[in-house]
N, C-alpha and C positions, 0 to 999 in steps of 0.2 A: 429392661427386658429380663425376665426371669431366666435363670440358667437351666438348661435341659439336663436331666439326670437319667441315668440308666438303672433300671430295676429288673429283677427277675421275678416272674409270676408263675405259680403252680397252675397248670392247665386244668387240674381236677377240682381244686377248692378255691383258687384265687389267692393263696397265701403269697405275701410280698416279701422279698428279701433283697438286700443290697448286693449280694454275691450269689453265685450259682451254688446250688446244693444238690447232692446226689439223691437224697431222700427228703421228702417234704415233712417237716416236723408237725404239720397240722393234720394231714390225712394219711401219712405214712406211705404214699406212693413213691416209686422210684423213677428217676429220669423224666420228670414232668415239668421242670423249670424251663421257662422260655424268656429270652432277653427282650426287653422293650424299652424304647426311649420315651420318657414321660416329661411333658412340659408342665411346670408349675402353673396353677391357675392365676390369671391376672387379678389384681386387687380390685379393679373397677368393673368387672364383668357383671352382666345382668343377673346371673344366678346368685352371686353373693348378695346382691341387693334384695333378691326375693326372699332370702333366708333370714333377713333381719326382722325379728318379731318384737314389737314394742310392748312393754307392759306385761310380759309373761312372768309369772312367779309360781312357785309350788303351791298346791292346794291340798287340803285334806280330802281324802277320797269321798267322804260323805258330803262334801261341799260341791263336788263336781255334778253339774246338771246334765242330764241326758234327754234326748228327744227321739221320737220315732222317725227314722230316716225313710223318706219316700224313694223306693227303688225305681230305676228306669226300666220299663218293660221293653224288651227287644223286639217284640212282635213275633218271636219264635218260641213256641211252648217248650220245646226240648232244650233250647239254650237257657231259658229262664229256669227250668227245672234244675239244671246242673249248677247254676249260679245261686240257687236258693230263693228265687223269686224275682230276679232282675239284677241290673247293675247298680251297685251302691255308689252314690256321688262321692267323688274324691278318691276312689279306689284305683289301684294300679293292677291290671290283669295281664297275664302272660299266656299266650296260646302257642303251644308247640306241636310239631308234627313233621312227618317225613315230607320231602319235596314232592309236590304234585298230588298230595293227598286231598287237597281242597281247602286249605286254611284261608287263602285269599278269597275264595268263592264264598265261604261261610261268613266272613266278616263283611264283604261287600254286600251280600244278600241281606245280612242283618242291618247294615247301615241304611239300606234302601227301604227296610221294613219298619224301622222305629218311627212311630208317629209323633208329629209336632216337636221334633228335635232337630237342631242344627248340627250336622256332622262334618268333621274335617278328616278326610282320608288321605294320609301321607304315605306315599309309596317310594321306597328307595330302590325298587327292583324293576318297576314298570313305568312307562310314560302315561300321560293323561289319556292319550288315544287308546292305548292298550286296556286301560281300566274301563273306558267307555265301551269298547268292544265286548269286554266280559259282561258289563252291565246289560248290554243289549241281548246277550245270549241267556242271561240268568232269568230275567223276568220282564214283563211289560210294565215298567214302573212309571209312576207319575210324581214321585217325590222330587222336589226342586231344592230342598235345603241340605243336600249332600254335596260338599265341596271336595274336589280332588286336587292334589298337587304332587309333583314329583320332586323330592328334595332329600338330601342326605346329610345335611349339617344342622345340628340342633339349634344353633343361633338363628339360622334362617327359618327354621320351623316355628320357633317362638314368635318371630315377626309375623308369620302367616296366622298364628294363633291370635295375636293381638288384633289383627285386622278382621278376622272372621268371627272371633268370639264364639267358639263352638260349645255345644252342650256335651259332646263326646269327641275324643281325639283317638284316631286309629293310626298306628305306625306299623308299616309292613316293609321291612322287618328290622329288628333291632341290630342284627349283624351287619346291615348296610349303613347304619347311621354312625356318624362321627361327630366329635365336638372339637372346636378350635383350641380348647384348653389342654388337649393331649396331642402330642406329636406322632403317636403311633398310628398305624393304618386301621381302617375300619374293620371290625370283626375281631380285633385283638382283645385280650382279657381286660386291659385297662380301659379301652374305649367302651366296651360293653358295660363295664361296671359304672363308669362315669356317666354315660348317656342314660342308663337306667336310673341312676340317682337323680339326674336332672329332671327326668320325667316324673319321678316320685315327688320331688319338691314342688313341681308345678301342680300336680294333682292334689296334694294335700293343702296347698295354699289357696288354690282357685276353686276347689270343689268340683272340678271337671274330671270325670273318669277318663283314664288313658288305657287303651287296649294295645298291647305290644304283641307282635308275632315273632316267634323264635324258632330257629332251625334246630334240628336234633342231629346227634352224631350217629355213626354206624352202630354204636352200642345201644341206641334208643334213648339216650339222655339228652337233655337240652344242651346245645352247644354253648360254650362259655363256662365260667366257674359257677359253683353252687351259690355263690354270694348273690347272683342275680335272682335266684329263686327265693332267697331270704328277704330280699328287698320288696318284692311284689306282694300284694295281698292275696292274689288268687293265681294258681297255676293250673291251666287246662291242657289236656292232652287230646289231640285229634288223631285218631288212629283207624286203621282198617286195612283190609287186604285188597290190593289192586285187582285181583282176579274176581272179586265180588263187588257188588254195587253198593254195599252198605258202608257206613262210617259210624264210629262211636266217639262221643265226646265225654271224657272223664275229667273229674276234678281231683287233682293230686294234692292241692292245698287250697283252702278256702277259709279266710278269717271271718266271713260273714254268713256261712252256711255249712251244710253237711258235705263231706267228701264221698259219701256213699252213693250218690245219684249219678246216673249216666243218661246221656241223650243219644238217640239213634236216628240216623239219617240215611237216606238212599240217594246215591249220586245218579242224576239223570242229565239229559242233554240241556235242560233248561234250569239247572241248578240242583240244590239239595232239597229233598222232600222229607218232611218229618214222618217218622214211623211210629204210629200210636200203638201198634200191636207187633212187638218184635218177633213173636212166635210165627208170624206169617212167612218169614223167610228163613227162620232157623229150623223149622220142621219141613222135611222133604215130603213131597206128595208121591206116595207109593201106591201103585195099583195092585201089587202082589206082596204078600207077606214073605219077607226074607229073613233068614236067621242072622243073629249078630247085631241087631238094632234094638235100642230101648230109648224111651223118652224120659228125660229127667226134668223135674220141676226145680229150678234154681231161682235165686234172687240176686238182682243187681241193685243194691241200695234198697229202696222200698218197692221196687217194681218186680213182680214175678215174671219169669221168662221160661219158656219150655224149649229145650234143645234136644237134638237127637244124638245119642251116643252110638257110634258104630265100632264094631270089633270084628277081627278076623283071627281065628285060631286054626293053625294048620301044623302038620308034622314038620319038624325041623329037618331041612335038607342037608344042612351043614352040621358039623359037630357041635357047635355052640348055638343054642336057641336064640333067636332074635327077639328083642323087646323094643317096641317103638311106639311113642305116644305123640299125637299131634293135637295141641290145644288142652292137654292135661298134664299134670305134674308127673314126670317119669318116675320119680322116687315113690310117689304115692301109688302109682300103678304097680311097682315092684312089691310094695307092701300088701296091696290087695291080692296079688297073685300068691304071695306067701301065705296069706290067711286062707285062701281057697284051697291051697295044697295041704297045709298043716291041719287046719281045724275042720275042713269039710271033706277032705279025702279026694279032691279032684286032681288027677295027675296032669299037671300043666308044665312040669319042669322040663320035659323033653319036647315041648311044642313052641312054635313061633307064635307070638301074640302081638297084634297090631291094634292100636286104638286111635280113633279119630273123632273129634267133635265137629259135627256137620256145621257148615257155614263159615269155617275158618276162624272162629273166635277162640279165645282162651278163657277157661273157667277155673276158678279156684275155690268155689263153694263146696265144702265137704258133703253137702246134701246130695251130690250126684254119685256118691260112692256106690249106693245100692244099684243104680242104673248101670254103672260101669261093670259091676260084678255080674249082674244079670245078662248084660250084653255079651260078656265073655263066655258065660255058661251057655247061652243060647247058641253061640257060634261053635262051642265045643261039642254039644250034643246035636247040632244042626236041626234045632227045632225053633221056629220063629215065635216071637212075642207079638201079640196083637198091638197094632199101632194105636189102639184106643186105651192102652194101659200106660200109666206113668208111675214114676218112683220119686220119693223124697225122703231119704234117710241116709245117715252116716254109718259106716262100718268100723267096728273096733278090732283090735288085734286078736281077740278070742272068737271072732266070728259073730259077735252080737250086733244087732241093728240098733243104733243109737238115735235118740230124738234130735230134731233140728229146730231152729228158731222160726217163728212166724209161719207155722205149718198151716194155720187157717187161711192165710193169704194164698198159699200155694194150692190148697184144696179148692178154694173159691174160684181161682183162675182156671184150674183144671175142669171144674164144673161148667164154667162159662164157655170154655172151648169145646165142650162136648165129649170129654173123656168118660169112659165107662167105669174104670177102676183106678185107684191110686194106692200104692203100697207105701205104708208109713210104719214107723216104730210103734209098738204097742204102748210105749210110755208116752208118746205124743197123743195117742188115741184116747187115753184116759180122761183128758180134759176137754175133749171135743163133743160138740152137740151134733151128732150125725144127722139129725132130722133136718138140719139147715141146708144140707147138700143133697143134690140129686144123683150123685154117683156113689158107687160102692167103695167103702174104705176098708182095705185089707190090712189087718194088723199082723206084724211079724216081729219076732223077738230075736231070731237067729237067721242066718242066711239059708240054712236048710229048709226052713218053713217057706221062704220065698221060692226056693227051687221046686219044692213039692207042689206049691200052688200053681206054678207056671208050667211045669213040664211033667206032672204026674199023669 
């Protein structure tokens, strides 16, 4: 019997130490070490047998042969878009998100939609009856090759894997899974790291992709050390506001595709619906023109999206003017206000400024700078901007309107959605073929030109 040992692990990065330390030497965080009892792995366990590779030897890089890997289509276009075309065989994927956001619904719906594949869905949080009740609510399915089991020990899970021989393994969630090789409780740092490593070895040796579900902390990070994110091949983030019906799937890490793509879903009573046109819920339907609103043409990956920027400028009631931004970087808002005050002469220093991105999403694309500035100016002078106008440009510190990337995609989408005008930088307009588009392209070089065109 191997002797149990006590180690201290950093809850932030997973650094291991034989004694308690006040400051982690790896990540520099203070008071993050936690004590855990670790049992040394047995010499005859099945994982050690799996790792034995016969005949492996180093090769010259030009001697290594490669082949085109056939991805597994999930049956969900938005999911495949984020993954880069589907699930790569032998890959290890991690899906994170807040409790109740819809992670289990997304994976169960995906498992029931994958055609001609045998799926094993392992749940450590729900019973088989609860999974069946969710499946009945999601969709009227006819798939019979989806097996479900409620298990929390990796050794038992691999026994079920040997019996079922699945084409895809789903584990919900990694925080509830434990291994007999470690004496600590499920959800601890050592358990999460060891269980993730076991699933990684299984995926690489068998060629069966494994999809893990991970919880997140109150800070929005995946629970457990960062070493779990280093082990997996793909890290997906499922996010959204519970007050809204939409959900967004982002790729934070992807060894087999781009991390710039996002998938958008709408939560309904019968499951998640794919949203092909995100602008349909990001743009509000207004019967009357109201001041302080402007439409921005932004990009999420390669997908153009149109969002509504809302602003409210009012006289400061208290001594210090208030600044508040929802869905937009507060420091960038302060910079834009300083530019409007210094370079353009608009007196905003004694006024309260509130900014909101409609739909509850957060946008970091600098191409919405011009829309933010015009929404603020619209509220300041109390003159509405037509909802058929949109903006796609960045602002500099001297008040100049700077060009943005992929402006043709933004203009083409604006034309398709029926906008009448789009305001872009004149430096972007030089290389455009305006005859291709049916809307008017307004070229501006400084913010004053946009102000005169809108409010003259």
